[in-house]
N, C-alpha and C positions, 0 to 999 in steps of 0.2 A: 834186822832186817838184809840190810845195804851188808853187815858183816858176813850175813850167811851166805849172799849170793855168789861174793867176793872172792870168801872161801872154797866154796863148789867150785866156780869155776877156774879159780887157780888151781884144783886139783889136774881138774880136765886138762887146762892148757899146759900144765907140766907134763901130761901122761902124752898129751898130745906130741907136742917136740921131742919125746923119746923115742919117736915110731916110725913107722911108715906113711902113716896117712895125714900126718901133718901138714897145717896149710900155713901158702905166705902171708905176710903182712899187708896190711893197707895200704894201697900205692902201688904196687910191682905191678908189671904191664900181663894181661892178661894170655891165655895162650892163647894161638891162633884161632882165628873164629871160623865154625864148620861153612866152606863154600859150594857143597853137593848138591844136588837138586835135592828134590822133595822127599822127605822120610818115609818109608812102610811102617805102618803101626799093627802089632797084633793086639787086639782089644778084649778086655774084661771086665764086665759088673764087678762091680765092690757095694755088696748093700748088707748090713747088717739087721737079721732078720726082725729089730726085735723094732723095726720101723719102715715106715713107709715112704720117709722123705731123708735121703742119704745124698751127701757129698764128702769127695777129698779132697781136704786142703792142701798139701804136702807128700811128697817122695823126697828120702832120702837116699846116699848112694850104695846104702845097704839094701835098697827099696823098700827101707819099712816105708807106711804109713800113718798119717794120721788124719780124722775127717770128725763128719759131726752127722749126729739124725738129728729130725725134729725140723721144723718150722720156725721154731723164736718166738712165738705167740706161749701166753700164761698155760697154753692146754697142752700144750707142745713144745716144751722149752729146746734150746738146743744144750745137745747132750754128746761128748768126746769120747773118742775111742782111737787105740794104735792099735794096729794090723800088722801083721809081717807073714812073708806069700806063707802058704797059698791064701792067704787072704779069708779064710775059714771061722778064724777065730777075732775077736775083737775083745781088745781087752779094754774096761772101762777108763777113762780119764777125764772126767768131771769130777769138779771138787766137791768134795760133801758141803750141804746145804746152799751151794748155789743155787741162785735161779736159774742162772745157765753159765754156759762152759765153751767158748770156740777155740781148740786148738788148730794154729794155724799152719805151725812150720814145726818143724823136728831135725836134729843130727845125730846119729848116732857115735860117731867117733868123735873124739876118745870115750866120753861116758851121753848115756841119751840126756838128752835137753831136748825139753817142747816148751813151745812159746804159745801165747796167745790172747785172750780177753773173756771176760767173764763180767758177770753183774751177779752179785752178792748182797744180801738185804743186812745187817740194814745198812750196809756202806753204801749213799746214792752215787749212781751210774754207774758204767762201766770202767774194769780197770785190769791193767795189765798184767798178765802173770809169766812166773817160767819154773818151769819144774824138770829140776836136778838130780837123774838119779832116782825119782822118786817124791824128793821132799819140795816143799812146793813154796811160792813164795810171790808178793803180790806187791803192785807198786801205779805209782802214779803220775802226770806232770802238772806241777803245783803251779805251773804258770795257766795250766786249764781254767776251764769255768767250773763252776762250783753246784751241788747239791744233783738234782738228779740229768741235769744237762753235763755232765762232766763228761770225757769220756779217754781214754790210753790203751791202744790195742799195741804186742807188737803185731809184725802180719808176714815179716821175714826175719832169717836167722842166717850166720856164718859160725863155723865150727874155730874160729878166731873170737868168739864172744863178744860179737855185732851182731845189734837186731835193727829191724826198721822196723816202721810204722806210722803211727801219728800222734796228735792229740788233740781234742776239741779246743778255738780259744774263746776269749769272753762272748764272742761275736758268732756262735755259733758253723764259723767254721773249722775241718781241718788243718795241720797245718803237721805237713812231712816231717818227721825228724829221723836222724839216724841213734841209735841210744849202744852208747856202751855197758852191757847190761852187768859188768860185776861192778859200776860206780850209779850204774844208776843215772849217768849223765845223759840228758840230750840235749842234740843241736839239731837246730831245725833247720833243713834244707830250702832254696828256693828254686822253685822249675821256674820261668818265665813264663806271667801273665795269669798266673793261678790266682783264683779267686779261693777255692778249696780242694785240695789233694793228700792224698795216699800215698806212702813210700811202701811198697807189699814184698820186693825181694834184695838182696844182696848176695852177691857171691863169694867166694876165696879171698877175691883180687881188691875187696871192697865196693866193686862196681853196684850201683843201683840203679833200679829201675821201680816204677810207678806209673797213675794215671795222677790227672788235673782236671782239675773245670774253671775252663778261661769266661770270661765274659759270652763267649760264642756256644762252646761246644766244650764236653772231656777226648781228651786225646794222653797219647803214654808220655812217659819219658824215659831215660835214661842219663844217668849221672856219671860221671870216671876224674874224679878230683879235682872238685868244682866245676865242672865244666859239664852244659847241658842239652841233649840232643832231642826236639821234641818227635812224636810221630805219630800216623793216624793211619789206616787200615785205606787202601784208597776206594774211594767214595763212600766210606761208611760213615754213618749217623755219629758216631762216639768208637773211640776205643779204648781199651782198659786193659794197664799190662799189669802182671800178678805175680811172673816168677822169671828167674834168670839164673841157670848154670854158671861154670867157670869158662863155658866158651861164648860165652856171653850173647845166648841165643834165648830170644826173651820170648814168654810166652802169656797168652792172655786171652782175653774174647772182644771181637767187633761187632757192635750193633747194625744192622744192614737197613735197607727202607719199610723195608716191612715188621720191620722192628724186631728181627728175630735172631739174637747169639749165634756166635760162632763160630769156637777155637781156633787159634791161629800159634804156628809159628815163627820166629822172626829175626833172620840169622842177619849180620851186621847191623845192628840199630845208627851206627855211628853215619856210615855212606855206604854206599853199592844196595840196598835193602832187599831182603830176600824174604817173601813174603810165604806162609803157608797153609793154606785152609784148613781148618780139624775139626770136623762132620765125624761123632762119634755112631758106629752104623745103624744104631735102632735108636739114632735121635730123629723124632720125627716136630720137636719145639722149641729145639736149642740145643746147643753144646755152650761148654763156659772148662777153659784149661785152664788150672789152677798152681800148676808145678810141674817143673823138669829138672831131671839129675844128668851127671856126665855123662851116665850114659844112652843120653837122649830119652830117659822110660821120662810117661808123663801123665801127667793125674786132674784128676775132677769132676765135672757133674753133669749129669743130662737129662732130657724127658722128655717121656718116650711115646707115642701117638696119643695114649692118654692120658698124657697130660704129667705124669708120674715121673721123679725127680730120685735118681739112681747113681751112684758115684761108678767111678771107673777109673781103669790107670790102663796105658796102652802100654809096651816094649817095642819097640825096634828090629823089625825085621833083619 
């Protein structure tokens, strides 16, 4: 399995290095973060007509998206899709025979790669997956728990072959990791004071975001070259960072005093933080932003006045 992943990634990276869309190596300084005012967006709901529970989980630089339908229960398991503009056709990306598949992130240059997690009987727990140009492979962190409690998921991806996510340790807590996908090598991240945490996004320069639960609350973290910066939306009860672009704009959601979720964009997560709240115009019971690309297009999901969950994308005006 590792040989297959390594071969496919190697072909993709060779293609990237010979084209105009190649990315920088880990550790290079990112582009200047945007410092302008709030971004104005044009919103579009994205709903697979086969389901009443929808979410968009990731958007790449081409505007391609991955998402899921279903609420994750046995009667309505997670099923994943790939969609391209104008998002009227949904290509099934559910692994055959899986009890549930959650596609979380994708890149389309140089070749289409989708990552996430799945549940597949008779294998116990949740396993990470990578699908490269239609070829599926699964893997997990062997340091994780065993049996049905084991869990490994890839939640973010860049087109240099690195992913981020988490594995669940033997104590039942999530450990955030960066993953060298070709070698299936996991390196644990150590945000300050965390009890349980997940790394959720990685950009072309290797900057990482995620969220951590401490002994008192849940906050976001930003990591560059092994230095961590934590952040929380002002006066929020909890803050979850879920994605990042090459300009180090961070997206996610926060929970207010009324337990309502609001999406956000955070510019300059190291210092001089600038926050923008994102509420999808049709949202009545919460908005979650899951991803952002370098054109400032964002994606996520929201709940309408009837409590129905819809996926969405929004493009900058």
